[in-house]
C-alpha positions as CSV (number, residue, x, y, z in Angstrom):
1,X,110.6,97.1,144.8
2,X,112.6,99.8,147.0
3,X,114.6,99.0,150.1
4,X,113.6,101.5,152.9
5,X,115.5,103.0,155.8
6,X,112.8,104.1,158.1
7,X,110.4,101.5,160.0
8,X,106.8,101.2,160.7
9,X,106.1,100.7,164.7
10,X,104.0,97.8,164.2
11,X,102.2,95.9,161.5
12,X,99.5,93.4,160.5
13,X,99.8,90.9,157.6
14,X,96.1,91.7,156.8
15,X,97.3,95.1,156.2
16,X,99.7,94.1,153.6
17,X,98.7,96.5,151.0
18,X,98.9,99.4,153.0
19,X,101.9,98.5,155.4
20,X,104.3,97.7,152.6
21,X,104.4,100.5,151.0
22,X,105.0,102.7,154.1
23,X,108.4,104.3,153.8
24,X,110.3,102.7,156.9
25,X,112.3,100.3,158.3
26,X,112.0,97.8,161.2
27,X,113.0,99.5,164.8
28,X,114.8,96.1,165.2
29,X,116.6,93.9,163.0
30,X,114.3,90.9,164.0
31,X,111.2,92.2,162.9
32,X,110.9,89.9,160.4
33,X,107.0,90.7,159.9
34,X,107.2,94.1,159.0
35,X,110.4,93.8,156.6
36,X,107.9,90.7,154.7
37,X,105.4,93.5,154.3
38,X,107.9,95.7,152.9
39,X,108.9,93.3,150.7
40,X,106.2,91.6,149.9
41,X,106.4,92.1,146.4
42,X,110.4,91.2,145.4
43,X,110.6,87.5,145.1
44,X,114.5,87.8,145.0
45,X,114.1,89.2,148.4
46,X,115.2,86.7,151.6
47,X,113.4,88.4,154.6
48,X,114.6,85.5,156.9
49,X,118.2,85.8,156.1
50,X,118.5,89.8,155.3
51,X,116.6,90.7,158.5
52,X,119.4,89.4,160.6
53,X,122.4,90.7,158.5
54,X,121.8,93.8,157.3
55,X,122.2,96.7,159.6
56,X,121.1,100.3,158.2
57,X,122.0,103.4,160.1
58,X,120.8,106.9,160.1
59,X,122.2,108.4,163.3
60,X,125.8,108.2,162.2
61,X,127.0,105.1,163.7
62,X,128.9,102.8,161.8
63,X,127.2,99.9,160.6
64,X,127.7,96.2,160.9
65,X,129.3,93.8,158.1
66,X,127.2,91.3,156.7
67,X,127.6,88.1,158.7
68,X,125.6,86.0,156.9
69,X,124.8,85.4,153.5
70,X,121.1,85.8,152.0
71,X,120.2,82.6,150.1
72,X,116.8,81.8,148.8
73,X,114.2,80.4,150.8
74,X,115.9,81.3,153.9
75,X,119.2,79.3,153.6
76,X,122.5,81.5,154.8
77,X,126.0,80.7,155.4
78,X,129.1,82.9,155.6
79,X,129.9,85.3,153.4
80,X,133.0,85.3,151.5
81,X,134.1,88.7,152.1
82,X,136.9,88.5,149.7
83,X,134.5,88.4,146.6
84,X,134.1,91.9,147.5
85,X,136.6,94.9,146.6
86,X,137.9,96.3,150.0
87,X,134.8,98.1,151.6
88,X,134.4,101.0,154.5
89,X,131.4,102.8,155.4
90,X,130.1,105.4,153.3
91,X,130.1,108.6,155.0
92,X,128.4,112.0,153.1
93,X,127.2,115.1,155.0
94,X,124.0,116.9,154.0
95,X,126.0,119.3,152.5
96,X,127.0,116.7,149.6
97,X,123.2,115.4,149.1
98,X,119.8,116.7,149.8
99,X,118.6,113.8,151.8
100,X,119.8,112.6,155.4
101,X,123.3,111.1,155.6
102,X,123.1,107.3,155.9
103,X,125.2,104.1,155.9
104,X,125.1,101.6,154.0
105,X,127.3,98.4,154.0
106,X,126.2,96.4,151.0
107,X,123.2,95.3,148.9
108,X,120.9,93.0,150.2
109,X,121.1,90.9,147.1
110,X,123.9,88.0,147.5
111,X,123.6,88.0,143.5
112,X,124.8,91.5,143.5
113,X,127.3,91.3,146.1
114,X,128.7,88.4,144.1
115,X,129.1,90.2,141.1
116,X,129.6,94.4,141.7
117,X,131.8,95.8,143.8
118,X,130.6,98.0,147.0
119,X,133.2,100.9,146.6
120,X,133.8,103.4,143.9
121,X,137.0,105.7,143.0
122,X,135.1,108.8,141.7
123,X,138.9,109.9,140.4
124,X,139.0,107.2,138.0
125,X,138.6,109.0,134.3
126,X,136.3,107.4,132.1
127,X,135.9,109.9,129.3
128,X,138.9,109.2,127.5
129,X,140.1,109.6,123.9
130,X,141.0,105.1,123.8
131,X,137.2,104.9,124.7
132,X,136.0,106.8,121.6
133,X,138.6,105.6,119.7
134,X,137.9,102.0,120.5
135,X,134.1,102.4,120.8
136,X,133.6,104.1,117.6
137,X,136.0,101.7,115.9
138,X,133.7,99.0,116.9
139,X,130.4,100.7,116.8
140,X,131.4,101.1,112.9
141,X,132.9,97.7,111.9
142,X,130.3,95.4,114.1
143,X,127.0,96.6,113.1
144,X,128.3,96.9,109.3
145,X,129.5,93.2,109.4
146,X,126.4,91.6,111.5
147,X,124.2,93.8,108.8
148,X,126.0,91.9,106.1
149,X,126.7,88.6,107.5
150,X,123.0,88.2,108.5
151,X,122.5,88.3,104.8
152,X,124.4,84.7,105.0
153,X,123.1,81.2,105.7
154,X,123.6,80.2,109.5
155,X,146.8,114.7,125.0
156,X,144.9,114.9,121.5
157,X,143.1,118.6,121.5
158,X,139.7,118.1,119.8
159,X,136.8,120.9,119.7
160,X,138.4,122.8,122.9
161,X,138.4,119.6,125.2
162,X,141.8,117.8,125.7
163,X,142.0,114.1,126.0
164,X,145.2,112.0,127.0
165,X,146.4,109.6,125.1
166,X,147.3,107.5,127.9
167,X,145.7,108.5,131.1
168,X,146.8,105.7,133.0
169,X,146.1,101.9,133.0
170,X,143.2,100.9,130.8
171,X,140.4,100.7,133.9
172,X,137.4,99.2,134.4
173,X,134.9,102.3,133.8
174,X,136.5,102.7,130.3
175,X,136.0,98.9,129.7
176,X,132.5,99.3,130.9
177,X,131.7,102.4,128.8
178,X,133.2,100.8,125.5
179,X,130.9,97.7,126.3
180,X,127.9,99.8,126.3
181,X,128.9,101.1,123.2
182,X,129.3,97.9,121.9
183,X,126.3,96.3,123.2
184,X,124.1,99.2,121.7
185,X,125.3,98.2,117.7
186,X,126.1,94.5,118.2
187,X,122.7,93.4,116.6
188,X,122.9,96.2,113.7
189,X,119.7,98.2,113.1
190,X,116.3,97.0,113.0
191,X,115.7,99.4,110.0
192,X,117.7,97.2,107.7
193,X,115.2,94.5,107.7
194,X,112.5,96.7,106.4
195,X,114.8,98.4,104.1
196,X,116.1,95.2,102.6
197,X,112.5,93.9,101.6
198,X,111.3,97.4,100.3
199,X,114.8,98.2,98.6
200,X,114.0,101.4,100.0
201,X,117.4,103.9,99.9
202,X,115.8,107.1,100.4
203,X,114.4,107.9,104.3
204,X,115.5,104.9,105.6
205,X,118.0,106.9,107.5
206,X,115.2,109.0,109.3
207,X,113.2,105.5,110.1
208,X,116.2,103.9,111.8
209,X,116.7,107.2,113.5
210,X,113.3,107.0,115.0
211,X,113.7,103.3,116.0
212,X,117.2,104.1,117.4
213,X,116.3,107.0,119.4
214,X,112.9,106.7,120.5
215,X,114.1,103.3,122.5
216,X,116.6,105.7,124.3
217,X,114.0,107.8,125.2
218,X,111.6,105.3,126.8
219,X,114.9,103.8,128.5
220,X,115.5,107.3,130.3
221,X,111.9,108.0,131.4
222,X,112.0,104.7,133.0
223,X,115.3,104.8,135.2
224,X,113.4,105.6,138.1
225,X,111.7,102.3,138.0
226,X,113.8,99.9,136.3
227,X,117.4,101.3,137.2
228,X,117.5,103.0,140.1
229,X,115.6,100.6,142.5
230,X,117.7,97.7,144.5
231,X,115.3,95.4,143.8
232,X,115.8,95.3,140.0
233,X,118.7,93.4,140.1
234,X,119.0,92.6,136.4
235,X,120.7,89.0,136.6
236,X,122.0,89.4,133.3
237,X,123.9,92.6,134.1
238,X,125.4,90.7,137.1
239,X,127.2,88.3,134.7
240,X,129.0,91.0,133.0
241,X,129.9,92.9,135.8
242,X,131.4,89.6,137.0
243,X,133.3,89.4,134.1
244,X,134.9,92.9,133.8
245,X,135.5,93.1,138.1
246,X,137.3,89.6,137.2
247,X,139.7,90.9,134.4
248,X,140.3,94.4,136.3
249,X,140.2,93.7,140.2
250,X,141.9,89.9,139.7
251,X,144.5,90.6,137.0
252,X,148.0,89.3,137.7
253,X,147.0,88.3,141.4
254,X,147.6,85.1,142.9
255,X,145.5,83.2,145.4
256,X,147.0,80.6,147.6
257,X,143.7,79.6,148.6
258,X,141.6,78.4,145.9
259,X,141.8,79.0,142.1
260,X,141.8,82.6,141.2
261,X,138.5,83.8,139.6
262,X,140.5,85.1,136.3
263,X,142.0,81.5,135.9
264,X,138.6,79.7,136.8
265,X,137.0,82.0,134.2
266,X,139.6,80.9,131.3
267,X,139.4,77.2,132.7
268,X,135.5,77.1,132.1
269,X,135.7,78.8,128.6
270,X,138.5,76.3,127.6
271,X,136.7,73.3,128.8
272,X,133.4,74.5,127.5
273,X,135.1,74.9,124.1
274,X,136.8,71.7,123.8
275,X,133.3,69.7,124.9
276,X,131.5,71.6,122.6
277,X,133.2,69.8,119.5
278,X,131.9,66.3,121.0
279,X,128.1,67.2,120.9
280,X,128.6,70.0,118.1
281,X,130.7,68.0,115.4
282,X,132.1,64.4,117.0
283,X,128.7,63.2,118.4
284,X,126.0,65.4,117.4
285,X,123.2,62.9,118.6
286,X,124.4,63.8,122.3
287,X,123.1,67.2,121.3
288,X,119.8,66.5,120.2
289,X,119.6,63.3,122.2
290,X,116.2,61.7,121.3
291,X,117.5,58.4,122.6
292,X,113.9,56.6,122.8
293,X,113.5,57.4,119.0
294,X,116.8,55.3,118.4
295,X,115.1,52.5,120.1
296,X,112.0,52.4,118.0
297,X,112.7,54.9,115.2
298,X,109.6,54.3,113.1
299,X,107.1,54.5,116.0
300,X,105.5,57.7,115.2
301,X,103.9,58.0,118.7
302,X,107.3,57.4,120.5
303,X,108.6,59.8,118.2
304,X,106.1,62.4,118.8
305,X,106.4,62.2,122.6
306,X,110.1,61.6,123.0
307,X,111.6,63.4,119.7
308,X,113.7,66.4,120.0
309,X,113.4,67.9,116.2
310,X,109.8,67.6,115.9
311,X,108.5,66.1,119.1
312,X,107.9,67.2,122.4
313,X,111.6,66.1,124.1
314,X,110.4,64.0,126.9
315,X,113.9,62.1,126.8
316,X,114.7,64.8,129.3
317,X,118.8,65.5,129.0
318,X,120.9,66.8,126.4
319,X,124.7,67.3,126.7
320,X,124.8,70.3,124.7
321,X,125.4,73.7,126.6
322,X,124.0,75.4,123.4
323,X,120.9,73.6,123.5
324,X,120.9,73.9,127.6
325,X,121.0,77.8,127.4
326,X,118.7,78.2,124.6
327,X,116.2,80.3,126.7
328,X,119.2,81.7,128.7
329,X,121.9,80.9,131.2
330,X,120.2,78.6,133.7
331,X,123.4,79.9,136.3
332,X,121.7,83.2,135.6
333,X,118.1,83.0,136.0
334,X,117.1,82.8,140.0
335,X,115.8,79.4,141.3
336,X,112.0,80.6,142.1
337,X,111.7,81.9,138.1
338,X,112.7,78.6,137.0
339,X,110.4,76.7,138.9
340,X,108.1,79.3,137.4
341,X,108.8,78.3,134.0
342,X,109.5,74.7,134.5
343,X,105.9,74.3,136.0
344,X,103.8,76.4,133.2
345,X,106.1,74.2,130.6
346,X,104.7,70.9,132.0
347,X,101.3,71.9,132.2
348,X,101.1,73.8,128.7
349,X,103.4,71.5,126.6
350,X,104.0,68.1,128.6
351,X,100.0,67.8,129.5
352,X,97.6,70.1,127.2
353,X,99.2,69.8,124.4
354,X,99.5,65.6,124.3
355,X,95.6,65.8,124.9
356,X,94.8,68.1,122.1
357,X,97.0,66.2,119.8
358,X,95.5,62.7,120.7
359,X,91.9,64.4,120.2
360,X,93.2,65.6,117.1
361,X,92.4,69.2,117.7
362,X,93.0,71.6,114.8
363,X,93.7,68.4,112.5
364,X,97.2,68.2,114.2
365,X,97.6,64.6,113.8
366,X,98.3,65.7,110.2
367,X,101.5,67.4,111.3
368,X,104.5,67.0,113.5
369,X,103.5,68.0,116.7
370,X,106.2,70.4,117.5
371,X,107.6,72.3,114.5
372,X,108.3,75.9,113.9
373,X,106.8,75.7,110.7
374,X,103.3,76.0,108.8
375,X,101.4,73.4,106.8
376,X,99.0,73.2,103.7
377,X,96.0,70.4,103.8
378,X,98.1,67.8,102.2
379,X,100.7,68.1,105.3
380,X,103.3,69.6,103.1
381,X,105.2,73.0,104.2
382,X,102.8,76.0,103.1
383,X,104.2,77.3,100.3
384,X,103.7,81.1,100.3
385,X,104.7,81.7,96.7
386,X,101.3,79.7,95.6
387,X,99.0,82.3,97.3
388,X,101.1,85.4,95.9
389,X,101.0,87.8,92.6
390,X,103.9,89.9,92.3
391,X,104.8,89.6,95.8
392,X,100.6,90.5,96.9
393,X,98.2,88.4,98.7
394,X,96.2,86.9,95.8
395,X,92.7,85.6,97.2
396,X,91.8,83.6,94.4
397,X,95.1,81.7,94.4
398,X,94.5,81.2,98.1
399,X,91.1,79.9,97.6
400,X,92.7,77.3,95.3
401,X,95.8,76.2,97.1
402,X,94.6,75.6,100.9
403,X,94.4,77.5,104.4
404,X,97.3,77.7,106.5
405,X,97.7,75.3,109.6
406,X,99.7,74.9,112.5
407,X,101.3,72.2,114.6
408,X,99.7,72.0,118.2
409,X,102.6,73.2,119.9
410,X,102.8,76.0,117.4
411,X,99.3,76.9,117.7
412,X,99.2,76.4,121.7
413,X,101.8,78.8,122.4
414,X,100.0,81.5,120.2
415,X,97.6,81.1,122.7
416,X,100.1,81.2,125.4
417,X,101.5,84.5,123.8
418,X,98.4,86.0,124.3
419,X,97.7,84.9,127.8
420,X,101.1,86.5,128.6
421,X,99.8,89.8,127.4
422,X,97.5,90.2,129.6
423,X,98.8,88.6,132.4
424,X,102.1,90.8,132.3
425,X,99.6,93.9,132.5
426,X,97.1,92.3,135.5
427,X,100.1,91.1,137.4
428,X,102.4,94.5,137.1
429,X,99.4,95.9,138.3
430,X,98.2,93.9,141.3
431,X,101.9,93.5,142.6
432,X,103.4,96.7,141.6
433,X,100.8,99.5,141.0
434,X,101.5,101.4,144.6
435,X,105.2,101.2,144.2
436,X,105.2,102.8,140.3
437,X,103.0,105.5,141.8
438,X,105.3,106.0,144.9
439,X,108.5,105.8,142.3
440,X,107.2,108.7,140.4
441,X,107.9,111.0,143.0
442,X,111.0,109.6,144.0
443,X,114.7,110.8,142.8
444,X,118.2,109.0,142.7
445,X,118.8,110.6,145.9
446,X,115.8,109.2,147.7
447,X,117.3,105.3,147.1
448,X,118.7,103.8,149.7
449,X,120.7,101.2,148.1
450,X,124.7,101.4,148.5
451,X,125.2,101.4,144.6
452,X,122.5,104.5,144.5
453,X,124.3,106.1,147.4
454,X,127.6,105.9,145.5
455,X,126.4,107.2,141.8
456,X,124.9,110.4,143.6
457,X,128.5,112.0,143.1
458,X,127.9,111.9,139.2
459,X,125.6,114.6,137.9
460,X,122.4,112.6,136.0
461,X,120.7,113.3,133.2
462,X,117.5,115.3,133.5
463,X,114.4,113.9,132.3
464,X,113.5,116.3,129.8
465,X,116.7,115.4,127.6
466,X,114.8,112.1,127.4
467,X,111.5,113.4,126.6
468,X,113.2,115.8,124.5
469,X,115.0,113.2,122.1
470,X,111.6,111.0,122.2
471,X,109.6,114.2,120.7
472,X,112.3,114.7,117.9
473,X,112.6,110.9,117.2
474,X,109.1,110.9,116.8
475,X,109.1,114.0,114.6
476,X,111.6,112.3,112.2
477,X,109.5,108.7,112.2
478,X,106.8,111.0,110.5
479,X,109.0,112.4,108.1
480,X,110.0,109.2,107.4
481,X,107.0,107.6,106.9
482,X,106.3,110.5,104.3
483,X,109.4,110.0,102.6
484,X,109.2,106.3,102.4
485,X,105.9,105.8,101.6
486,X,105.3,102.7,103.5
487,X,101.4,103.1,103.8
488,X,101.6,103.6,107.2
489,X,98.8,106.1,108.8
490,X,99.8,108.4,111.1
491,X,97.3,107.5,113.6
492,X,98.7,103.5,113.3
493,X,102.3,105.0,114.2
494,X,101.0,106.4,117.3
495,X,99.2,103.3,118.3
496,X,102.5,101.6,118.1
497,X,104.2,104.2,120.0
498,X,101.5,104.2,122.4
499,X,102.4,100.0,122.1
500,X,106.0,100.6,123.0
501,X,105.0,102.8,126.1
502,X,102.6,100.6,127.6
503,X,104.3,97.4,127.6
504,X,108.0,98.5,128.5
505,X,107.5,99.1,132.1
506,X,105.4,95.3,132.5
507,X,108.1,93.5,130.6
508,X,111.3,95.6,132.0
509,X,110.1,94.6,135.9
510,X,109.9,90.9,134.6
511,X,113.4,91.2,132.7
512,X,114.9,93.2,135.5
513,X,113.9,90.6,137.9
514,X,114.5,87.2,136.1
515,X,116.3,87.7,133.1
516,X,113.6,86.5,130.9
517,X,112.4,88.9,128.3
518,X,108.7,88.8,126.3
519,X,108.3,89.8,123.1
520,X,105.7,92.4,121.8
521,X,106.2,91.4,118.0
522,X,102.9,88.6,118.1
523,X,100.3,91.2,119.3
524,X,101.6,94.2,117.1
525,X,101.2,91.8,114.0
526,X,97.8,90.9,115.1
527,X,96.6,94.2,115.8
528,X,97.9,95.6,112.6
529,X,96.4,92.5,110.5
530,X,93.1,93.5,111.9
531,X,93.4,97.6,111.5
532,X,95.2,97.3,107.8
533,X,94.6,94.2,106.3
534,X,96.9,93.8,103.1
535,X,99.8,96.0,103.9
536,X,102.7,94.0,104.5
537,X,105.3,96.8,104.6
538,X,103.3,98.7,107.1
539,X,102.6,95.9,109.1
540,X,106.5,95.2,109.3
541,X,106.9,98.8,110.3
542,X,104.4,98.8,113.0
543,X,105.8,95.4,114.2
544,X,109.1,96.9,114.6
545,X,108.1,100.1,116.1
546,X,105.8,98.6,118.6
547,X,107.9,95.5,119.6
548,X,111.7,96.2,118.6
549,X,111.8,99.3,120.4
550,X,110.4,97.7,123.3
551,X,113.5,95.1,123.2
552,X,116.1,97.9,122.4
553,X,114.6,100.0,125.3
554,X,114.9,97.3,127.9
555,X,118.5,96.6,126.1
556,X,119.4,100.6,126.9
557,X,117.8,100.0,130.3
558,X,119.9,97.0,131.0
559,X,123.2,99.0,129.9
560,X,122.3,101.8,132.4
561,X,122.1,99.5,135.1
562,X,125.3,97.9,134.1
563,X,126.9,101.4,134.2
564,X,125.2,101.9,137.2
565,X,126.7,99.0,139.1
566,X,130.1,100.1,137.5
567,X,130.1,103.8,138.7
568,X,130.1,105.2,135.4
569,X,129.1,108.9,134.8
570,X,125.2,109.0,133.8
571,X,125.8,111.8,131.1
572,X,129.1,110.0,129.7
573,X,126.7,107.0,129.3
574,X,123.9,109.2,127.4
575,X,126.3,110.4,125.1
576,X,128.2,107.3,124.6
577,X,125.0,105.6,123.4
578,X,123.6,108.0,121.4
579,X,126.7,108.4,119.1
580,X,127.4,104.4,119.1
581,X,123.8,104.2,117.8
582,X,124.1,107.0,115.2
583,X,127.6,106.0,113.8
584,X,126.1,102.0,113.7
585,X,122.9,103.2,111.9
586,X,124.5,104.7,109.1
587,X,127.5,101.6,109.2
588,X,124.4,99.5,109.0
589,X,122.9,101.1,106.2
590,X,126.1,101.6,104.0
591,X,126.9,98.0,104.4
592,X,123.6,96.7,103.5
593,X,123.2,98.7,100.5
594,X,126.6,97.4,99.4
595,X,125.8,94.2,99.8
596,X,122.3,94.2,97.8
597,X,124.0,95.9,95.0
598,X,127.3,94.3,94.9
599,X,126.7,90.7,95.8
600,X,125.6,88.7,92.7
601,X,122.4,87.0,93.2
602,X,122.0,87.8,96.7
603,X,118.6,86.9,98.4
604,X,118.4,84.3,96.1
605,X,118.2,80.5,96.7
606,X,121.4,78.5,95.5
607,X,123.5,81.7,96.4
608,X,127.3,80.3,95.8
609,X,128.4,82.1,99.1
610,X,125.3,81.0,100.9
611,X,124.0,84.7,101.0
612,X,120.5,83.6,100.9
613,X,118.7,86.0,103.1
614,X,117.2,83.2,105.8
615,X,116.8,85.8,108.6
616,X,115.0,88.2,105.9
617,X,112.9,85.4,104.5
618,X,111.5,84.8,108.0
619,X,110.6,88.7,108.2
620,X,109.3,88.6,104.8
621,X,107.1,85.7,105.4
622,X,105.5,86.8,108.7
623,X,104.8,89.9,107.1
624,X,102.8,88.2,104.2
625,X,101.3,85.9,106.9
626,X,99.7,88.8,109.2
627,X,99.8,91.6,106.4
628,X,98.2,90.0,103.7
629,X,96.6,86.6,105.0
630,X,95.5,88.5,108.0
631,X,94.6,87.4,111.3
632,X,91.1,87.6,110.9
633,X,91.5,84.0,108.7
634,X,93.3,82.8,112.0
635,X,91.8,84.2,115.0
636,X,88.2,85.6,113.9
637,X,84.8,84.2,114.9
638,X,84.4,80.6,112.8
639,X,88.0,80.6,112.2
640,X,90.0,77.4,113.2
641,X,92.2,78.9,115.7
642,X,89.5,81.3,117.3
643,X,89.6,79.4,120.6
644,X,92.8,80.8,121.1
645,X,91.5,84.2,121.5
646,X,90.1,83.1,124.7
647,X,93.5,83.0,126.2
648,X,93.6,86.8,126.7
649,X,90.9,86.6,129.2
650,X,92.6,83.5,130.8
651,X,95.8,85.7,131.1
652,X,94.2,88.3,132.5
653,X,92.3,86.0,135.0
654,X,95.1,83.8,136.7
655,X,97.1,86.5,138.3
656,X,94.3,87.5,140.3
657,X,93.7,84.2,142.6
658,X,97.4,83.8,143.4
659,X,97.8,87.4,144.3
660,X,95.2,87.5,147.1
661,X,95.9,83.8,148.1
662,X,99.9,85.2,148.3
663,X,98.6,88.2,150.5
664,X,96.6,86.2,152.9
665,X,99.6,83.5,153.0
666,X,102.5,86.0,152.5
667,X,105.2,83.0,154.1
668,X,103.9,80.5,151.4
669,X,105.3,79.4,148.3
670,X,102.2,81.5,146.7
671,X,104.4,84.4,147.2
672,X,106.8,83.2,144.1
673,X,103.9,82.3,141.5
674,X,104.5,84.6,138.4
675,X,101.9,84.1,135.9
676,X,103.8,85.9,133.0
677,X,106.9,84.3,133.9
678,X,105.3,80.7,134.3
679,X,104.2,81.4,130.6
680,X,107.8,82.3,129.1
681,X,108.9,78.6,128.7
682,X,105.8,77.5,127.0
683,X,106.3,80.8,124.6
684,X,109.7,79.4,123.4
685,X,108.3,76.1,122.2
686,X,109.1,75.4,119.2
687,X,112.0,75.6,118.7
688,X,112.7,74.5,122.2
689,X,111.3,71.3,123.9
690,X,111.3,69.2,126.6
691,X,114.9,68.3,126.6
692,X,116.1,71.9,126.7
693,X,113.7,73.2,129.3
694,X,114.4,70.2,131.6
695,X,118.4,69.8,131.1
696,X,118.0,73.9,131.8
697,X,116.2,73.4,134.9
698,X,118.5,70.3,136.3
699,X,121.6,72.8,135.8
700,X,119.9,75.7,137.4
701,X,118.7,73.4,140.2
702,X,122.5,72.2,140.9
703,X,124.0,75.8,140.7
704,X,120.9,78.0,141.7
705,X,119.7,75.9,144.7
706,X,122.2,73.4,145.5
707,X,125.4,75.2,145.0
708,X,123.9,78.5,146.5
709,X,122.2,76.5,149.5
710,X,125.2,74.5,150.6
711,X,128.5,76.0,148.9
712,X,127.7,79.4,149.0
713,X,131.2,80.7,149.1
714,X,132.1,79.1,146.2
715,X,128.6,80.3,144.3
716,X,129.5,83.9,144.8
717,X,133.1,83.2,143.9
718,X,132.5,81.5,140.8
719,X,128.9,81.0,139.7
720,X,128.6,84.1,137.4
721,X,132.2,83.5,136.0
722,X,131.1,79.8,135.0
723,X,128.5,81.0,133.1
724,X,130.2,83.9,131.1
725,X,133.3,81.0,130.5
726,X,130.4,78.3,129.4
727,X,128.5,80.7,127.1
728,X,132.3,81.8,125.7
729,X,133.6,78.8,125.0
730,X,130.8,77.6,123.1
731,X,130.8,80.8,121.0
732,X,134.1,80.2,119.8
733,X,133.8,76.3,119.1
734,X,130.6,77.3,116.9
735,X,132.5,79.7,114.9
736,X,135.5,77.7,114.4
737,X,133.5,74.4,113.7
738,X,131.4,76.6,111.1
739,X,134.6,78.2,109.2
740,X,136.9,75.5,109.4
741,X,134.7,72.4,108.8
742,X,131.3,73.1,107.6
743,X,131.9,76.5,105.4
744,X,134.7,74.7,103.0
745,X,133.5,72.4,100.4
746,X,129.7,73.0,101.0
747,X,130.1,71.6,104.6
748,X,131.2,68.0,103.0
749,X,133.9,68.0,105.8
750,X,131.7,65.6,108.2
751,X,132.1,62.9,110.4
752,X,129.9,59.8,108.9
753,X,129.2,57.4,111.5
754,X,126.3,56.0,114.1
755,X,126.7,58.6,116.5
756,X,125.8,61.3,113.8
757,X,123.5,59.5,111.7
758,X,121.4,57.7,114.2
759,X,119.2,60.7,115.3
760,X,118.8,61.9,111.6
761,X,116.9,58.1,110.8
762,X,114.2,58.4,112.6
763,X,110.3,59.7,112.1
764,X,111.2,62.8,114.4
765,X,113.8,63.9,112.4
766,X,111.9,63.2,109.0
767,X,108.9,65.2,110.5
768,X,106.4,62.2,110.1
769,X,102.9,63.0,111.3
770,X,100.7,60.6,113.2
771,X,98.1,60.4,110.0
772,X,99.7,60.5,106.8
773,X,97.4,61.3,103.6
774,X,97.7,59.3,100.4
775,X,98.9,61.4,97.4
776,X,95.7,63.7,96.1
777,X,94.2,63.6,99.8
778,X,93.7,66.6,102.0
779,X,92.5,67.2,105.4
780,X,90.3,70.5,106.9
781,X,87.2,72.1,105.3
782,X,86.5,71.7,101.4
783,X,86.2,75.2,101.0
784,X,87.5,78.3,102.6
785,X,88.1,82.3,101.8
């Protein structure tokens, strides 16, 4: 996980476990074997290229420049030196830092070099009045707006410190700090979902503080594992860095050789916006593109295999960037990770699921193959209200109505999610256990990456600040639980905290190296449903505390890495994140309470302004399913989905043989096999399907392999900007189409022609199962409890 500056004099591949953790570097750059051992568990490290290009000196001699580009799996070409800001040797004395003086030219990772400058200006002002003014306005308005809209369908003296109203041109560090503040609050606060469900007013701020602040505490204590090491590249953060560097470093500059980055970004955004009108409005069939179903619209087998609404999506491609990037931009995820994900998807969704469906396992032929909904024993969408009395689970009604059934991909996906939890723990232990133990003893001054070296100029945030923040937030949480009376015992609250702490680091390593996100919510619901059945509100909070806090912690970690790359002082980031989250929490709660008390018929079907609370319904239904019906009726011995429990064991076993095979053959592709990552694409089905995954991989192949391998200069200059431009264009297109054409007149402004209707008139779009029941018929067991 960490790059090293010293070197073992000799090594044997049979001693990988021992030698790769020695804190040394090759005596000569050509010693590829030792370098391979040192970076054995870093799939983003290209040892063949880096061994001949990186020069690290500890004797005061100026290092050589990068002469080749590190491209994956050994390919290399000339570096586009213009892709970096002007660079110079970094010289510091022992008087400046506790470690010996070193000289490091640049990051060994081309992704980082493409997006992050290897220089810093410590005199650049960051803590300015305009940062706090703009940041706090956004921190107030954005969460309030998003909280309400989520209920709807689809020199100035102050406190002894002087701020200059105009300290000079608006700089990249100020921009980065504002971006960090906005990123903290952009999704509102997790407590609002629970508060809406309970309509609680008292105590919700306390619970909200717990959820917000504990995430900061986890992020801060994991800095030495997820932020400081160079191997934790955070691909998604690099896109943000590339965007800001383009906006500030290239603003107003002309480039006679080729199109400037700034103009390229704008053109990419414009083209993406214009094109989105085609699959997003003019010809929606290009988005779902279930073209085989157009040929045989009533053939259920064909529609089940090639459909994209309720099928497996074997039609291969889509022309909608929103559909291609459903699981994230393929221009960001490393190619080795994409290969893992596509391989896992093909095995699970296109091989195992069709076999199970053909054999009618789990009564799957009575339901569509792949749709994110549950069904009753008549083949209809499951009616949760039929098993509730006063919003509480009614056993008698449940026995009179029906068990809950899941489509085959939905059911198998639960199995792959179970496997992911055990696989990520085992994988992390096997590959990173020595690094994690070693990193406990390392400080920022021990990191040899150029960006860590530059960040030593700024006072770091003491670890005890984050620990104290975590303790305070946990105490506040106990008070909030008692005040709100949500029915969660303190021991269960403690368990949710343990869950978050255990999974944050393994999930973080995956996200920092692949840009893929794991979710802990299913595991939290499963555990809570077994421990305290019949308590949906308690399940909500346990799920949020155990799952959402991990997502927040990793989001905060990504912001810390963002500030790390752009050299924003850590203590200013700490204060900005805390202040922004506190303001956002208050803003969200006030906005939500206003909406719940002021908007007529809010959260009711048919609300005239579409404030039907779809996200809240999903959250409530999930709590009812797991907190009321309970996981025991799904996964206990004798239950229909009991076999899926064995996926926990499968996930724990699968990483082991690949790890030892990779140790035995460290130069082979086995070094890149990552079982948790391989399961991610399968975990996204539904709503994703084959069209999304295959199109995503094809674009990834074009840019993350072909362009990177054969047109590296172009890739270094434009790849991340293209990703930003495509995403921005789609977002703008979606917003304009929604407000200008779909919202007015109840969505009646539409184009009624073949291209927009052909895909709707298929068995795929109409959710037709293979086996259809006559009125009054049912499938499955005759009795249940």
